[in-house]
C-alpha positions in Angstrom: 28.0 -0.6 4.3 30.2 2.9 6.1 32.9 3.5 3.5 32.5 7.2 3.1 35.0 6.9 0.3 32.5 5.1 -2.4 30.5 7.4 -4.9 27.8 8.4 -5.2 24.7 6.2 -6.6 24.0 8.7 -9.9 27.9 7.8 -10.6 28.4 4.5 -9.3 28.7 2.7 -11.8 28.6 -1.0 -9.5 24.5 0.3 -9.0 23.7 1.1 -12.4 25.2 -2.6 -13.1 22.5 -4.1 -10.4 20.0 -1.7 -11.3 20.2 -3.3 -15.4 21.5 -6.9 -14.1 18.3 -7.3 -11.8 15.8 -5.6 -14.7 16.6 -7.5 -17.7 16.2 -10.9 -15.2 12.9 -9.7 -14.2 12.1 -8.2 -17.4 12.9 -12.3 -19.0 11.1 -14.0 -15.9 7.8 -11.9 -16.8 8.3 -12.5 -20.3 8.2 -16.2 -20.1 6.5 -16.8 -17.2 3.3 -14.4 -18.8 3.9 -16.3 -22.1 2.7 -19.7 -19.8 -0.2 -18.6 -18.1 -1.6 -17.2 -21.5 -1.4 -19.9 -22.7 -3.2 -21.6 -19.9 -5.8 -19.9 -19.7 -6.5 -20.5 -23.7 -6.4 -24.0 -23.1 -8.9 -23.8 -20.7 -11.3 -21.7 -22.8 -10.9 -23.8 -25.9 -11.4 -26.7 -23.6 -14.1 -24.9 -22.2 -12.7 -25.7 -18.6 -14.6 -24.8 -15.2 -11.0 -24.2 -13.2 -8.0 -23.1 -14.0 -5.2 -26.0 -14.0 -2.0 -24.8 -16.2 -1.9 -21.4 -14.2 -2.6 -22.8 -11.2 0.1 -25.6 -11.3 2.4 -23.0 -13.0 2.1 -20.7 -10.0 2.9 -23.9 -8.1 5.4 -25.2 -9.4 7.3 -21.2 -10.4 7.0 -21.5 -6.4 8.5 -24.5 -4.8 11.9 -24.1 -6.1 11.7 -20.8 -4.2 11.0 -22.9 -0.8 13.1 -25.7 -1.4 16.3 -23.8 -2.3 16.3 -20.0 -0.6 17.4 -21.5 2.6 20.5 -22.7 0.5 20.8 -20.2 -1.6 21.4 -17.6 1.1 23.9 -20.2 3.0 25.9 -19.9 -0.4 25.6 -16.5 -1.1 27.6 -16.3 2.8 29.8 -19.1 2.2 31.0 -17.0 -1.8 31.1 -14.0 -3.3 27.6 -12.6 -3.5 29.2 -11.1 -7.2 30.0 -14.7 -8.4 26.9 -16.6 -7.7 25.2 -13.3 -9.1 27.4 -13.7 -12.6 26.5 -17.5 -12.4 22.7 -17.3 -12.2 23.2 -15.5 -15.0 24.5 -17.7 -17.2 22.4 -20.3 -15.8 19.3 -17.2 -17.3 20.8 -18.2 -21.0 20.7 -21.8 -20.7 16.6 -21.8 -19.4 15.6 -19.4 -22.0 17.6 -21.9 -24.7 15.6 -24.3 -23.4 12.0 -22.4 -23.7 13.1 -21.9 -27.2 13.1 -25.8 -27.6 10.2 -26.6 -26.5 8.2 -24.2 -28.6 10.1 -25.8 -32.2 9.5 -29.1 -30.4 5.7 -29.2 -29.6 2.4 -27.6 -31.6 1.0 -24.5 -30.1 -2.0 -25.7 -28.3 -1.6 -29.1 -27.2 -0.7 -30.9 -23.8 2.7 -31.7 -24.1 3.6 -28.2 -24.9 2.4 -27.0 -21.9 4.0 -29.7 -20.2 7.5 -28.6 -21.4 6.7 -24.9 -20.6 6.3 -26.2 -16.9 9.2 -28.2 -17.3 11.4 -25.3 -18.6 9.0 -22.8 -15.6 10.7 -25.4 -13.2 14.2 -24.7 -14.3 13.8 -21.0 -14.4 12.8 -20.6 -10.9 15.9 -22.5 -9.8 17.2 -19.9 -11.3 15.8 -17.2 -9.7 16.1 -19.0 -6.6 19.4 -18.2 -6.5 19.7 -15.0 -7.7 17.3 -13.6 -5.3 19.4 -13.6 -1.9 22.5 -12.5 -3.3 20.7 -9.6 -5.4 19.0 -8.2 -2.3 22.1 -9.2 0.4 24.7 -7.8 -2.1 23.1 -4.2 -1.3 24.3 -4.4 1.9 27.6 -4.7 1.2 28.5 -2.7 -1.8 26.3 0.6 -0.8 26.5 2.9 2.9 22.9 2.0 5.3 21.9 5.3 4.5 21.8 4.6 1.0 19.3 1.7 1.6 16.0 2.9 1.0 16.9 4.9 -2.2 18.5 1.8 -3.7 15.8 0.1 -3.1 13.4 1.8 -3.8 15.1 2.4 -7.2 15.8 -1.6 -7.2 12.1 -2.2 -6.5 10.8 0.5 -9.5 13.1 -0.9 -12.3 12.1 -4.4 -11.0 8.6 -3.6 -11.6 9.5 -1.5 -14.2 10.9 -4.6 -16.4 7.2 -6.7 -14.6 5.2 -3.8 -16.7 7.4 -3.8 -20.0 8.1 -8.2 -19.9 3.8 -8.1 -19.6 3.0 -5.7 -21.6 5.6 -7.3 -24.2 4.6 -10.6 -23.8 0.8 -10.0 -24.2 2.2 -7.8 -27.5 4.1 -10.5 -28.4 2.4 -13.4 -28.9 -0.8 -11.7 -29.9 1.3 -10.5 -33.2 3.2 -13.4 -33.6 -0.1 -15.4 -33.3 -2.4 -13.1 -35.7 1.1 -13.5 -38.2 1.1 -17.1 -38.7 4.3 -17.3 -36.8 5.9 -19.6 -33.7 6.2 -18.0 -30.5 9.6 -19.5 -30.7 10.7 -16.2 -31.7 9.9 -14.9 -28.3 11.6 -17.3 -27.1 14.5 -17.0 -29.1 14.7 -13.1 -27.9 14.8 -13.9 -24.5 17.2 -15.4 -25.2 19.6 -12.0 -26.4 18.0 -10.6 -23.2 19.6 -12.9 -21.3 23.2 -12.4 -22.7 22.7 -9.1 -22.4 21.9 -9.6 -19.0 24.7 -11.2 -18.0 27.2 -8.2 -19.4 25.9 -6.4 -17.1 26.5 -8.4 -13.8 30.5 -8.0 -14.3 30.0 -4.2 -13.5 29.1 -5.1 -10.1 32.0 -4.2 -7.7 33.7 -7.3 -5.9 32.8 -7.9 -2.4 34.4 -9.5 0.2 33.4 -13.1 1.5 31.1 -12.7 4.4 32.4 -16.0 6.1 34.1 -17.9 3.5 34.7 -21.0 6.4 30.8 -21.1 7.1 29.9 -25.1 7.3 26.9 -26.9 5.5 24.3 -27.6 7.3 20.8 -29.4 7.1 19.4 -26.7 8.5 21.1 -24.7 5.6 18.1 -25.9 3.3 15.5 -24.0 5.2 16.6 -21.2 7.7 20.3 -21.5 9.4 19.6 -22.0 12.9 21.7 -18.9 13.9 19.5 -17.1 11.6 15.8 -18.7 13.2 17.5 -17.9 16.5 18.1 -14.3 15.8 14.4 -14.0 13.4 13.1 -15.5 16.2 14.6 -13.5 19.4 14.3 -10.4 17.1 10.1 -9.3 17.8 9.9 -6.4 15.4 12.1 -8.7 12.8 10.1 -11.8 13.4 6.9 -9.9 13.0 8.2 -8.1 8.9 8.7 -11.9 8.3 5.7 -13.3 9.0 3.5 -9.9 7.7 5.8 -10.2 4.1 4.8 -13.7 3.4 1.4 -12.7 4.2 1.6 -10.1 1.9 2.7 -12.3 -0.8 0.0 -15.1 -0.2 -2.4 -11.9 -1.2 -0.2 -10.7 -4.1 0.1 -13.7 -5.2 -3.5 -14.5 -6.7 -3.6 -11.5 -8.4 -2.0 -12.6 -11.8 -4.0 -15.2 -12.4 -7.2 -13.9 -11.5 -6.5 -10.9 -13.8 -5.7 -13.3 -16.3 -8.7 -15.2 -16.1 -10.7 -12.0 -14.7 -9.3 -9.9 -17.7 -9.6 -12.8 -20.8 -12.6 -15.6 -19.8 -15.4 -12.9 -17.8 -14.7 -9.8 -19.3 -13.8 -10.8 -22.9 -10.1 -9.1 -23.2 -7.5 -9.7 -25.9 -4.2 -11.3 -25.4 -2.5 -7.5 -25.1 -5.5 -5.6 -23.5 -5.2 -8.7 -20.0 -1.1 -7.9 -20.4 -1.4 -4.2 -20.1 -3.8 -4.7 -17.2 -1.5 -6.8 -15.4 1.6 -4.2 -16.8 -0.5 -1.6 -14.8 -0.5 -2.9 -11.4 3.6 -3.3 -12.1 3.9 0.2 -12.7 1.7 1.4 -9.8 4.4 -1.0 -7.7 7.6 0.9 -9.4 6.1 4.4 -8.4 4.9 3.1 -5.1 8.4 2.0 -4.5 10.1 4.7 -5.7 8.0 7.1 -3.8 8.0 5.0 -0.3 11.8 5.3 -0.8 12.0 9.1 -1.0 9.0 9.4 2.0 11.2 7.5 4.0 14.2 9.1 3.8 16.8 7.7 6.0 15.1 5.9 8.5 12.1 3.3 8.4 8.6 4.6 7.8 6.0 2.4 8.7 3.4 4.9 8.3 4.2 4.6 4.2 3.2 0.7 4.7 0.1 1.0 6.8 -1.3 3.3 4.4 -0.4 0.7 1.3 -2.5 -1.9 3.5 -5.4 0.1 3.3 -5.6 0.9 -0.5 -4.5 -3.2 -1.1 -7.5 -3.7 1.0 -9.9 -0.8 -0.8 -9.0 -1.2 -4.3 -9.1 -4.7 -4.2 -12.9 -4.7 -3.4 -13.7 -2.5 -5.9 -12.0 -4.7 -8.3 -14.7 -7.7 -6.7 -17.3 -4.3 -8.0 -16.9 -3.8 -11.4 -19.1 -6.7 -12.5 -22.0 -5.2 -11.1 -21.2 -1.5 -11.7 -20.2 -1.4 -14.8 -22.3 -2.2 -17.7 -20.0 -2.5 -20.8 -16.7 -4.3 -21.7 -14.9 -1.0 -22.2 -16.2 0.8 -18.9 -15.1 -2.5 -16.8 -12.0 -2.6 -18.8 -10.8 0.6 -17.5 -12.5 1.1 -14.3 -10.0 -2.1 -14.1 -6.9 -0.7 -15.4 -7.5 2.5 -12.8 -8.4 0.2 -10.0 -4.9 -2.3 -10.6 -2.6 1.0 -10.7 -3.2 2.5 -7.5 -3.5 -1.1 -6.4 -0.1 -1.4 -7.5 1.4 1.5 -5.9 -0.2 0.7 -2.9 1.5 -3.0 -2.7 5.1 -0.8 -3.0 3.9 1.9 -0.4 3.9 -1.6 1.4 6.3 -3.5 0.7 9.3 -0.6 1.1 9.6 -0.1 4.7 9.1 -3.9 4.9 12.1 -5.1 3.2 14.6 -2.7 4.1 14.0 -3.5 7.7 15.0 -7.1 6.9 17.9 -5.9 5.2 19.3 -3.2 7.9 18.6 -5.0 10.6 20.1 -8.1 10.9 24.4 -7.9 11.5 26.5 -8.1 8.8 27.2 -11.5 9.1 23.5 -13.0 8.9 22.3 -10.6 6.2 22.8 -13.6 3.3 21.2 -15.7 5.2 18.7 -13.1 6.4 17.5 -12.5 2.2 17.4 -16.6 2.1 14.6 -16.3 4.8 12.8 -13.4 3.7 13.4 -15.2 0.2 11.7 -18.6 1.6 8.6 -17.1 3.5 7.6 -15.3 0.8 7.7 -17.7 -1.8 5.7 -20.2 0.9 3.1 -17.3 1.0 3.1 -17.7 -2.8 3.2 -21.2 -2.8 0.2 -21.8 -0.7 -1.3 -18.6 -3.4 -1.5 -21.2 -6.0 -3.4 -23.1 -3.8 -6.1 -20.2 -2.8 -6.0 -19.3 -6.5 -6.9 -23.0 -7.3 -9.9 -23.1 -4.9 -11.3 -19.6 -6.0 -10.4 -20.9 -9.9 -13.3 -23.6 -8.8 -15.9 -21.8 -6.9 -16.0 -19.0 -8.6 -16.7 -20.3 -12.1 -20.1 -21.8 -13.0 -20.5 -25.4 -15.3 -22.2 -24.6 -18.2 -25.7 -24.3 -18.4 -25.8 -26.2 -21.6 -24.1 -28.9 -22.9 -20.6 -27.2 -25.3 -21.7 -23.5 -23.6 -19.0 -21.8 -22.2 -18.7 -22.2 -18.2 -20.3 -18.9 -16.3 -16.8 -16.9 -14.6 -17.6 -15.3 -11.7 -13.4 -14.9 -10.9 -13.5 -11.4 -9.7 -14.3 -12.2 -6.7 -11.0 -13.6 -6.1 -10.0 -10.0 -5.2 -12.6 -9.7 -2.3 -11.1 -12.8 -1.2 -7.8 -10.5 -1.7 -9.2 -7.7 0.0 -10.3 -10.3 3.3 -6.7 -11.3 3.1 -4.3 -7.9 3.5 -7.6 -6.4 6.2 -6.7 -8.1 9.0 -2.7 -6.4 8.6 -4.8 -2.9 7.4 -6.0 -2.8 11.0 -3.4 -4.3 13.7 0.3 -4.0 12.0 1.7 -1.1 13.7 4.9 -1.2 14.6 7.7 1.2 15.1 9.6 3.8 12.7 13.1 3.0 12.8 15.9 5.0 12.3 19.2 4.1 9.6 22.9 4.9 10.3 
């Protein structure tokens, strides 16, 4: 967007409205998702399982709607007003969180029935988020100038991951406090309903944008990647490679959250709050990395920042795999893991921002929404496959108990070595050219 009459970002209520809207949505998603994942680990520990079935299923359930619907959501974001899609998605979030509340009041904690209900709600929440994503990212180049996109993306990514930090930390603290006091977890779900209402109100601050293509016909290809969009990506080597690298990155990154949950609670023996704080450290690191990367990029796409990020991920993941071998106490393992996860988060932020700016700025105006849909599709395909990857790791790195009634022996930390191995070729061979932004 090239309108020089737009207000400065610091004075633009649309910018702050978008920032608040996505912050509250990401916060809610992460409170609920982390709650499901922690309850999944609890179920595994109580039943002394040698694999992690519910975390693996939860990851797949959350990723599948993004794979199936991101293309259609991208088409819809160009066919109607992105602002309208965002507002309707936020209204749907209220309904989703109300369903979560009903799940907790309908079944007892620790039962298969509750886990089934929660997985169904997680599926519906993912459908809502799948429609929100392409319009959230696609509306940015329509509401702001191209030269402001690095700063806008840095801020949006920073606040998104701050929401992840607060959401995951709040979930661990809230779950532990409510269970310790004998209260039901339905109280946390009721709080999420209130957050969804607030996020819906802030979405009305967004500046109206024109419909990109009101006569855009629906074709079967819109369920995946629109034909014109795919040809554009295929014919643009830099864009195609960025899309593939982004999907690979999210395949590796998708294995981290369940690995941290299992590593903290099962291998190190931490409680819910300590484990969630470690995971929140990743989000905090990403937030810092995103805003710093946005500032270092300035008015260009700087892939030197991305290379630093890739090597940071490789080295910190290798360090995480070595933590049990180089620490003697639970406390030292806890703090070393927390520090490495923080640095890994910063590295991930460095890596993600240049790729995302490239995929926003490079397509023509009429293709940006569908490009964001394609990006979502490939990223979530990577995350869906990460559920398979983590499922394999949870079977390989957890030994059956030596005697009947004993606990399984966990070496789930080796999952981080797998992540390091996945990112090593990217760090070694991904060398795109920097690009100036108008």
